[in-house]
C-alpha positions, 0 to 999 in steps of 0.5 A: 224910756230912752237908752242912755249910752254913756259907755260909748256914744257910737255903740248901738244898744238894745234892751230886751224885756222878757215877760214871764207870764205876768198877770198885772199891767206889765205887758201893756206897759211894755207895748207902750214903751216899745212902740215909742222906742225902736231900741226897746223890744219885748218877748211875752210868754204864753204863761209863766215858764220860770226864771231859767226859761226867761233867761234862755229866751233872752240869750237866744234872742241876743245870739240871733241878733249877733250882738257883740256884748250882752248884759243880763240883769233882773228887772226888780232893780236889785242889780245896780245899773251903774255897774254896767259901764265898768263891766263893759269896760273890763271886758275889753280892757282885760280881754275877758269873756265875762264880768259878773257881779257878786254881792258883798253881803246879803243885807236886807235878807232874812236870817233863815234865807241867808243861812240857807243860801250859804248852806246851798253854796257849801253843799253844792261845791262839796258835791259838784265839780262845778264850783259856784262863787259865794253870793254870785248873781246872774247879773253879768256882761259877756261877749259873743263867744261866751253867749254862743257857749251858753246857748249851745247848752240845750238841757231842759232843766237849766241852772244858769249859775252852774252853766256860767261856771261850766262853760269856762272862759276868762271871767272876773268878778265885781263886788257890790253892796246888796240892794233890797227890792224896790217894789213888790214881793218876791215870788220865790218861796222857801219851797221854790228855793229848795226845789231850785237848789235840788235841781241845781245839785242834780244838774251838775253832780251824780254824787247823790247816786254814788252816796246811795250806792256807798250807803247800800254797801256799808249797810250790807256790810254792817248787816252781815257783821250783825248777823254773824254776831247774832249767830255767835251769841246764840251758838256759843253763849246760848243767848236769846235773841230779841225778836219783835223789837229788833225786827221792827227796828230793822224794817223801819230803818231799812224801809226808810233807806230804801225809800230815800234811795228810790227818791234820789234815783227817781229824781234823776230818772224824772229829769231824763224823762223830761229831757226825752220829751223835747218840749220847748223851754217856753212858748212865745205869745207875742213879741216886738 
């Protein structure tokens, strides 16, 4: 494998592969490739640390290498390499800090996954001040200033798409037709995607906490009004108040609300707890 440098013949480019604890022959292939080409490098984790840890490792390596321009893309070939020259050119032509790819459509994806993805973007943009571009990807090309800002965000629970928007700078989108996966099956199950979406929302918004506070206030007001209504009916109209059914309904409803509120609060406390332990984002088993 050789790097074809059609962008600028004098440009010295490097390719870094991140092996996120693969269990197949990926690492063996990377060793062979990198041994025969000095422009190729790899970092192998001690286990699977997840997508965000892999991205962060690549960003840190690029920053330490003092690269002028860095490109980030997936290895499953769903990010078209043909866009790289245009992305690179746009940065210098239009004096941009980042150029990122946006899918025109989600052709090839299942209806449920596509619908859930659209819902996530709408919910996130409703709750968070950090707005995400619909169908934006992690495929992007950016300069050293943008890279330095990303590396300065050292939070444990990372959500790269949110960080890309949060750091700001001058950005521009390039659209492309969605490309289906060339080989293998994605390990991102619906459960993992839901967990990732929840992490994204809690990383950039405290709206759920405010919603819980507002819900508690509204329920309390409604409870007071209902209590006043019961007292008036009993005193002025001698109406018998239903006992067991009304009590059970109140216990079930308020018990559910309390558990939901505790769950939301616990999610934020858990994130703070994980951050306080200051564990590394990843552990490198070997690199070249």
